[in-house]
C-alpha positions as CSV (number, residue, x, y, z in Angstrom):
1,M,28.3,16.4,-3.8
2,P,24.7,15.0,-3.9
3,P,23.0,14.3,-0.5
4,F,23.4,10.9,1.0
5,V,20.3,8.8,0.7
6,S,19.1,6.0,2.9
7,I,16.6,3.6,1.3
8,I,14.6,1.8,4.1
9,V,12.6,-1.4,3.5
10,P,10.4,-3.3,6.1
11,C,10.5,-6.9,5.2
12,Y,9.1,-10.3,6.4
13,N,9.2,-13.6,4.5
14,E,9.8,-12.0,1.1
15,E,12.1,-14.6,-0.5
16,A,10.0,-14.5,-3.7
17,T,10.3,-10.8,-4.4
18,I,13.2,-9.4,-2.4
19,R,15.7,-10.0,-5.2
20,H,13.7,-7.9,-7.6
21,L,14.0,-5.0,-5.2
22,L,17.7,-5.5,-4.6
23,D,18.5,-5.6,-8.3
24,A,16.4,-2.5,-8.8
25,V,18.3,-0.6,-6.1
26,L,21.6,-1.8,-7.7
27,A,20.4,-0.4,-11.0
28,Q,19.7,3.1,-9.6
29,T,21.3,6.0,-11.6
30,Y,22.0,7.8,-8.3
31,P,25.7,7.7,-7.2
32,R,26.2,4.4,-5.4
33,G,28.6,5.8,-2.9
34,Q,25.9,8.3,-1.8
35,M,23.3,5.6,-1.1
36,E,22.6,2.9,1.4
37,L,19.9,0.2,1.7
38,I,18.7,-0.8,5.1
39,V,16.4,-3.8,5.2
40,S,14.4,-4.1,8.5
41,D,13.6,-7.8,8.7
42,G,10.9,-9.0,11.0
43,M,12.7,-12.3,11.7
44,S,11.9,-14.0,8.4
45,T,11.5,-17.8,8.6
46,D,12.0,-18.4,4.8
47,G,15.1,-17.8,2.7
48,T,14.8,-14.0,2.7
49,R,18.0,-13.4,4.6
50,D,19.9,-15.9,2.5
51,V,18.9,-14.1,-0.7
52,I,20.1,-10.8,0.8
53,A,23.4,-12.3,2.0
54,A,24.0,-13.8,-1.5
55,F,23.4,-10.3,-3.0
56,Q,25.8,-8.7,-0.5
57,K,28.5,-11.0,-1.6
58,E,27.9,-10.4,-5.2
59,H,27.8,-6.6,-4.9
60,P,30.0,-5.4,-2.0
61,D,30.2,-1.9,-3.6
62,L,26.5,-1.3,-2.6
63,S,26.0,-0.7,1.1
64,V,23.3,-3.1,2.2
65,R,22.5,-3.7,5.9
66,V,20.0,-6.0,7.5
67,V,18.6,-5.0,10.9
68,T,16.3,-7.1,13.1
69,N,12.8,-5.8,13.6
70,S,11.9,-7.8,16.7
71,A,8.4,-6.2,17.0
72,R,7.7,-7.7,13.5
73,T,5.3,-4.9,12.3
74,I,5.7,-2.5,9.4
75,P,5.8,0.8,11.3
76,S,8.3,-0.7,13.9
77,G,10.4,-1.9,11.0
78,L,10.4,1.5,9.4
79,N,11.3,3.2,12.6
80,Q,14.1,0.8,13.3
81,A,15.5,1.4,9.8
82,I,15.3,5.2,10.3
83,R,17.2,4.9,13.6
84,E,19.9,2.9,11.8
85,S,20.1,5.1,8.8
86,R,22.5,8.0,8.2
87,G,21.0,9.7,5.1
88,E,19.9,13.3,4.8
89,I,17.1,12.0,2.6
90,I,15.2,8.9,3.4
91,V,13.4,6.9,0.7
92,R,10.9,4.3,1.9
93,L,10.4,1.3,-0.4
94,D,8.7,-2.1,0.0
95,A,9.9,-5.6,-0.4
96,H,7.1,-6.1,-3.0
97,S,8.3,-3.2,-5.1
98,M,10.7,-2.6,-7.9
99,P,11.6,1.1,-8.5
100,I,12.7,2.4,-11.9
101,P,16.4,3.2,-12.3
102,E,15.8,6.9,-11.9
103,Y,13.6,6.6,-8.8
104,V,16.0,7.8,-6.2
105,E,17.5,10.5,-8.5
106,R,14.1,11.9,-9.2
107,C,13.1,11.9,-5.5
108,V,16.2,13.9,-4.6
109,T,15.7,16.3,-7.5
110,A,12.1,16.9,-6.4
111,H,13.2,17.6,-2.9
112,Q,15.9,20.0,-4.0
113,S,13.3,21.8,-6.1
114,G,11.2,22.2,-3.0
115,K,8.1,20.4,-4.4
116,G,7.1,19.0,-1.0
117,E,8.0,17.6,2.4
118,N,7.0,14.0,1.5
119,I,7.4,13.1,-2.1
120,G,6.3,9.9,-3.9
121,G,5.2,8.6,-7.2
122,V,2.9,6.1,-8.8
123,W,2.6,2.3,-9.0
124,E,2.6,0.0,-12.0
125,I,0.9,-3.0,-10.5
126,R,1.9,-6.5,-11.7
127,P,0.7,-9.9,-10.8
128,G,2.3,-11.7,-7.8
129,A,2.2,-15.0,-9.6
130,E,1.7,-16.4,-13.1
131,T,-2.0,-17.4,-12.7
132,W,-5.2,-16.0,-14.0
133,M,-6.4,-15.1,-10.5
134,A,-3.2,-13.2,-9.7
135,E,-3.5,-11.3,-12.9
136,S,-7.1,-10.5,-12.2
137,I,-6.1,-9.2,-8.8
138,S,-3.4,-6.9,-10.3
139,F,-6.0,-5.3,-12.6
140,A,-8.5,-4.9,-9.7
141,A,-5.8,-3.2,-7.6
142,A,-5.5,-0.5,-10.3
143,H,-9.2,-0.2,-11.3
144,P,-11.3,2.8,-10.2
145,L,-14.0,0.4,-8.9
146,G,-11.4,-1.2,-6.7
147,V,-9.4,1.8,-5.4
148,G,-11.7,4.8,-6.1
149,D,-9.7,8.0,-6.6
150,A,-6.4,6.7,-5.2
151,M,-4.4,8.5,-7.9
152,Y,-1.1,6.8,-7.2
153,R,-2.6,3.6,-8.6
154,L,-4.2,5.4,-11.6
155,N,-3.1,7.8,-14.2
156,A,-2.2,11.0,-12.3
157,N,-1.0,14.5,-12.7
158,A,1.7,16.1,-10.5
159,G,0.4,17.9,-7.5
160,A,-0.4,17.9,-3.8
161,V,-2.3,14.9,-2.6
162,D,-3.4,13.3,0.7
163,T,-0.9,10.5,0.6
164,V,1.7,8.7,-1.6
165,P,2.9,5.1,-1.6
166,F,6.2,4.7,0.2
167,G,7.4,8.4,0.0
168,S,10.7,10.1,0.5
169,F,11.5,12.8,3.0
170,R,14.3,14.6,4.7
171,R,15.5,13.5,8.1
172,A,14.4,16.9,9.4
173,L,10.8,16.0,8.6
174,V,10.9,13.0,11.0
175,E,12.4,15.2,13.7
176,K,9.5,17.7,13.2
177,V,6.5,15.5,13.0
178,G,7.7,12.2,14.5
179,T,8.3,8.7,13.3
180,F,5.7,6.2,12.1
181,D,2.9,5.3,14.6
182,E,3.7,1.9,15.9
183,T,0.2,1.4,17.3
184,L,-1.2,1.2,13.7
185,L,-0.4,-2.1,12.0
186,A,-1.6,-0.7,8.7
187,N,-2.4,2.8,7.3
188,E,0.8,4.0,8.9
189,D,1.7,5.9,5.7
190,Y,-1.6,7.8,5.6
191,E,-1.4,8.7,9.2
192,F,2.2,9.9,8.8
193,N,1.1,12.0,5.8
194,T,-1.8,13.4,7.8
195,R,0.7,14.7,10.4
196,V,2.8,16.1,7.6
197,R,-0.1,18.0,6.1
198,E,-1.4,19.2,9.5
199,S,2.1,20.6,10.2
200,G,1.8,22.8,7.1
201,G,3.8,20.5,4.9
202,V,3.0,19.3,1.4
203,V,2.6,15.7,0.3
204,W,3.6,15.7,-3.4
205,L,2.9,13.2,-6.1
206,D,5.3,13.1,-9.1
207,P,4.2,10.7,-11.8
208,S,7.8,10.5,-13.2
209,I,8.7,8.7,-9.9
210,R,7.5,5.2,-10.7
211,S,7.8,1.7,-9.3
212,V,6.4,-1.7,-10.0
213,Y,4.4,-3.2,-7.2
214,F,3.6,-6.9,-7.1
215,S,0.0,-7.5,-5.9
216,R,-1.2,-10.4,-3.9
217,S,-1.4,-13.7,-5.7
218,T,-4.6,-15.3,-4.3
219,L,-8.0,-14.2,-3.1
220,G,-7.2,-15.4,0.4
221,K,-4.1,-13.3,0.6
222,L,-6.0,-10.4,-0.9
223,A,-8.8,-10.7,1.6
224,A,-6.4,-10.8,4.5
225,Q,-4.6,-7.7,3.1
226,Y,-7.8,-5.7,2.7
227,W,-9.3,-6.8,6.1
228,R,-6.1,-5.5,7.7
229,Y,-6.4,-2.2,5.7
230,G,-10.0,-1.7,6.7
231,Y,-9.4,-2.6,10.4
232,W,-6.6,-0.2,10.9
233,K,-8.2,2.5,8.8
234,F,-11.0,2.8,11.4
235,Q,-8.4,3.1,14.1
236,M,-6.6,5.8,12.2
237,L,-9.9,7.7,11.6
238,R,-10.7,7.7,15.3
239,R,-7.8,10.2,15.6
240,Y,-8.4,12.0,12.4
241,P,-12.1,11.7,11.5
242,H,-11.9,14.7,9.1
243,T,-9.6,12.7,6.8
244,L,-12.4,10.2,5.8
245,R,-12.9,10.2,2.0
246,W,-16.0,9.0,0.1
247,R,-14.2,6.0,-1.4
248,Q,-13.3,4.8,2.1
249,A,-16.9,5.1,3.3
250,L,-18.5,3.0,0.6
251,P,-17.2,-0.5,1.4
252,P,-18.4,-0.5,5.1
253,A,-21.7,1.0,4.0
254,F,-22.1,-1.7,1.4
255,V,-21.3,-4.5,3.9
256,L,-23.5,-3.0,6.5
257,G,-26.3,-2.8,4.0
258,L,-25.8,-6.5,3.1
259,I,-25.8,-7.6,6.7
260,T,-28.9,-5.6,7.5
261,L,-30.9,-6.9,4.5
262,I,-29.8,-10.5,5.2
263,V,-31.0,-10.3,8.8
264,L,-34.3,-8.6,7.8
265,S,-34.9,-11.0,5.0
266,L,-35.4,-13.8,7.6
267,W,-38.7,-12.1,8.5
268,T,-39.8,-9.9,5.5
269,V,-40.2,-10.7,1.9
270,F,-39.5,-7.0,1.0
271,A,-36.0,-7.2,2.5
272,R,-35.3,-10.3,0.3
273,Y,-36.2,-8.3,-2.8
274,L,-34.1,-5.4,-1.7
275,L,-31.1,-7.8,-1.1
276,A,-31.6,-9.4,-4.4
277,V,-31.7,-6.0,-6.2
278,Q,-28.6,-4.7,-4.4
279,L,-26.6,-7.8,-5.3
280,L,-27.9,-7.8,-8.9
281,I,-27.0,-4.2,-9.4
282,Y,-23.6,-4.6,-7.7
283,F,-22.5,-7.7,-9.7
284,F,-24.0,-6.2,-12.9
285,V,-21.8,-3.2,-12.6
286,L,-18.8,-5.4,-11.8
287,G,-19.7,-7.7,-14.6
288,L,-19.8,-4.8,-17.1
289,A,-16.4,-3.7,-15.9
290,G,-15.0,-7.2,-16.2
291,L,-16.5,-7.5,-19.7
292,R,-15.0,-4.2,-20.9
293,L,-11.6,-5.0,-19.5
294,A,-11.7,-8.6,-20.9
295,F,-12.4,-7.1,-24.3
296,N,-9.8,-4.4,-24.1
297,K,-7.0,-6.7,-22.8
298,R,-8.1,-9.7,-24.8
299,K,-8.1,-11.8,-21.6
300,G,-11.4,-13.7,-21.2
301,F,-10.8,-14.7,-17.6
302,L,-11.2,-11.0,-16.5
303,L,-14.9,-11.4,-17.2
304,W,-15.2,-13.3,-13.9
305,G,-11.7,-12.7,-12.4
306,L,-12.1,-8.9,-12.0
307,P,-15.5,-9.1,-10.2
308,L,-14.2,-11.7,-7.9
309,A,-11.1,-9.7,-7.0
310,I,-13.0,-6.3,-6.6
311,S,-15.8,-7.9,-4.5
312,T,-13.2,-9.5,-2.3
313,M,-11.5,-6.1,-1.8
314,H,-14.8,-4.4,-0.9
315,V,-16.2,-7.0,1.4
316,S,-12.9,-7.6,3.2
317,W,-12.1,-3.9,3.7
318,G,-15.7,-3.1,4.7
319,S,-15.8,-6.0,7.2
320,G,-12.5,-5.2,8.7
321,F,-13.6,-1.5,9.1
322,L,-16.9,-2.5,10.8
323,W,-15.3,-5.1,13.1
324,S,-12.7,-2.6,14.2
325,G,-15.6,-0.2,15.0
326,I,-17.5,-2.8,17.0
327,L,-14.5,-3.8,19.0
328,S,-13.7,-0.2,19.7
329,L,-17.3,0.4,20.9
330,F,-17.1,-2.6,23.3
331,K,-13.8,-1.4,24.7
332,K,-15.1,2.1,25.2
333,N,-18.3,0.8,27.0
334,G,-16.4,-1.9,28.9
């Protein structure tokens, strides 16, 4: 008999996307009797629970449970779901995701083949709404200028990596390295995978394990998301400074350079020229990327939509990172 699998999902106010996930879990090729879905809900205030309840009535043959995540953070939700789960293999998914029908089956096969301790796949990123800005954001979230060498968002080959989105692992791995760090409100996956790698384990990327991920729909939501990513990345790097990658250092360096030149330009003409040159080169590169993508995709709005989305990602991530560093410095000296 195949191993029992627990799919765990942290969730908060996901009325718009949760049904996509539920239907995708229902469509899994893995034996339904050997699978359960646990949604750890952070006390949603929209219709998320109503959508789940309606699904449970329609499909009583699939084990779906909702547990309350009173701490209302992603890592606490994941840990709550792990405690409530009973599977030998745990598959972490997201309320913004839609796994392909073979997702769970391929995760289990990869584990049985001994590929790694934490195994995940790649994202196909789709817009979170039917607007030109949402579509621009979805392209930016998969563009090398937006995400650097994050291979799970790009075309990737199978192999050992630093981290994977979501991930799947045996219960024994949690017992070995511990659960998700609840002091980190973002970057909990990366931190967890750092502990996996430092314990001698392998984090494995399998491109055949695929899921659709719905990106943020507006620049405001995108900015909030990437500010949070940057803020908590600094906190994670305080513990694991050796895990810093070049793509993660560029946004804060860019923002710091902008702030420095803006301040200096109040007194020196030379700084104003440098600021103008930096911005000109930056938006020229983004403009070329937008022009190329607009031509390839036959979508004219990408000419300005892509630069807007990518610059929002860079500035928000870099600002969150720097602000986190400033606050940490004050706390240390205070």
